[in-house]
C-alpha positions in Angstrom: 93.3 97.6 51.5 92.2 94.6 54.0 95.5 94.4 54.4 97.1 97.6 55.1 94.0 97.8 57.3 95.2 94.9 59.5 98.9 96.3 60.0 97.9 99.2 60.8 96.0 97.4 63.7 98.8 95.3 64.5 101.0 98.0 64.7 98.8 99.8 66.8 98.0 97.1 69.3 102.0 96.6 69.4 102.2 99.9 70.6 99.3 100.3 72.8 101.1 96.9 74.5 104.6 98.9 74.9 103.0 101.4 76.7 101.4 99.4 79.1 104.8 97.3 79.7 106.6 98.9 83.2 110.2 100.1 81.9 112.7 98.9 84.5 114.7 101.6 85.9 118.4 101.5 87.2 118.9 101.8 91.2 120.1 105.5 91.7 120.7 106.9 95.3 117.0 108.2 95.7 115.0 105.0 94.7 117.7 103.0 97.3 116.3 105.4 99.6 112.7 105.2 99.3 113.0 101.2 99.1 115.1 101.4 102.8 112.1 103.9 104.1 109.3 101.4 102.0 111.1 98.0 103.4 111.4 99.9 107.1 107.6 100.1 107.0 106.6 97.2 105.8 109.0 95.7 108.3 107.2 97.5 111.1 104.0 95.2 110.6 105.5 91.3 111.2 102.0 90.3 111.8 100.3 89.6 108.1 98.4 87.1 105.5 97.6 86.6 102.4 95.4 84.0 100.0 96.6 83.1 96.7 97.8 81.0 94.6 101.1 78.9 94.4 102.7 76.9 92.1 106.5 75.3 92.7 107.6 73.3 89.6 111.5 72.0 89.4 111.7 71.6 85.4 110.6 68.2 85.2 107.7 67.6 88.3 105.6 70.8 89.7 102.7 71.2 92.6 99.9 74.4 92.6 97.3 75.2 95.0 95.4 77.6 97.0 97.5 78.9 99.2 96.8 81.0 102.9 100.0 82.4 104.4 100.1 83.6 108.4 103.0 85.4 109.5 103.5 86.8 113.0 107.6 87.4 113.1 109.6 84.9 112.8 106.1 82.4 113.2 104.7 81.5 110.2 102.4 79.3 109.3 101.6 77.8 105.3 98.0 76.0 104.6 98.8 74.7 101.0 95.2 72.8 99.8 95.7 70.6 96.2 92.4 70.5 93.7 94.2 67.5 92.1 94.6 65.5 95.2 92.0 67.1 97.1 94.6 67.0 100.3 95.8 70.5 102.2 99.4 70.4 103.9 100.3 73.2 106.5 103.5 73.9 107.2 104.1 75.7 110.6 107.7 77.0 112.8 109.6 79.4 113.6 113.6 79.6 112.9 114.7 77.2 114.9 112.2 74.0 113.7 109.3 73.2 111.2 107.0 71.2 110.7 104.5 69.3 108.3 101.4 68.1 108.3 98.5 66.4 106.5 100.9 64.6 104.3 101.2 61.7 106.5 99.3 59.7 109.3 102.1 62.0 112.2 103.0 65.3 111.8 106.9 65.8 110.1 109.3 67.5 112.1 112.7 69.2 110.7 115.3 72.4 111.5 114.5 74.0 108.7 111.3 74.9 106.4 113.1 74.8 103.3 114.9 71.5 103.5 111.8 70.0 104.9 110.1 71.1 102.2 112.5 69.3 98.8 113.1 66.4 101.8 109.3 65.9 101.6 107.9 67.5 98.7 110.5 68.1 96.2 110.1 71.8 96.4 112.9 74.0 96.5 111.2 77.3 98.0 113.8 79.4 100.3 111.0 80.1 103.1 112.8 82.5 104.8 113.9 84.6 102.5 110.5 84.1 100.4 109.5 86.4 103.7 111.3 89.1 102.4 110.4 88.6 98.6 106.8 88.2 98.9 106.2 91.6 100.1 108.8 93.3 98.1 111.4 93.9 100.3 115.5 92.0 100.1 116.2 89.5 102.4 119.5 90.2 104.6 122.1 88.8 102.4 123.9 91.3 99.4 120.8 92.2 97.1 120.5 93.5 93.2 117.5 95.4 92.6 116.1 96.7 89.7 113.1 99.9 90.0 109.8 99.9 88.0 108.8 103.8 86.5 106.8 104.1 89.7 109.6 103.3 92.0 108.6 99.8 92.9 111.0 96.7 93.0 110.7 94.9 89.3 113.1 92.5 90.6 115.0 91.4 93.2 118.5 89.1 92.7 119.6 87.7 95.9 120.9 84.3 97.1 120.6 83.4 93.1 117.3 84.0 93.1 116.1 85.8 90.8 112.6 87.8 91.5 110.2 89.7 89.3 107.7 91.7 90.6 104.7 91.4 87.8 102.1 93.7 89.7 101.2 95.2 92.7 98.2 96.2 94.6 98.3 99.9 95.0 95.4 99.8 97.5 97.8 99.2 100.2 99.9 101.3 101.8 102.5 100.8 101.1 102.0 98.9 98.1 102.3 95.2 98.2 103.1 92.7 95.0 100.2 90.8 93.9 102.5 88.7 91.4 105.8 87.4 91.8 107.6 85.1 89.8 110.9 83.3 91.5 113.1 81.4 89.3 116.3 79.6 89.9 118.3 77.3 87.3 115.1 75.0 86.4 113.4 76.2 89.8 110.3 78.2 89.8 108.3 79.4 92.5 105.0 81.3 90.9 102.7 83.0 93.4 99.4 85.0 93.0 98.2 87.1 95.7 94.2 87.1 95.7 94.1 89.4 99.1 96.6 91.0 101.8 95.4 91.4 105.6 
């Protein structure tokens, strides 16, 4: 009798969890039109910032820390504080130049933020695309997209990366992602947003 009760409880729990899962919906013309409008509204707000936690891994090594990200058009500033080392580094720049501070005595410059992060930290992060993906938008190149049952993006596949949206902050209009997981081969980028501004 106890075994049957436990089995019944387990089945009920699994059904409840399945009910909580958000089904993925294949894109149709209406969903794509809604996404295009959503992206238009997001693009109309080029100045924004977020606070959260960032984790990066290449399958062997990784790093994580608290993140503050300020964006104003194509100008950006990432500030990452790693609690294990107690160090903070800052990446700033625009579409033509990047600067990394806090790793060495002097700032380190480069033409491209992604190349600079990979060279200095071993982090493979597509910074320019991530600027779009972090708000649930497609970057400029060809993309494949899947939607959740509520019409928000569930997955964007672009430039070899798969970006999964695990949760949204629905208090924002339009809603903005609060948990993002991006992967390409062994490379992983996880972002949990605590606050959008």
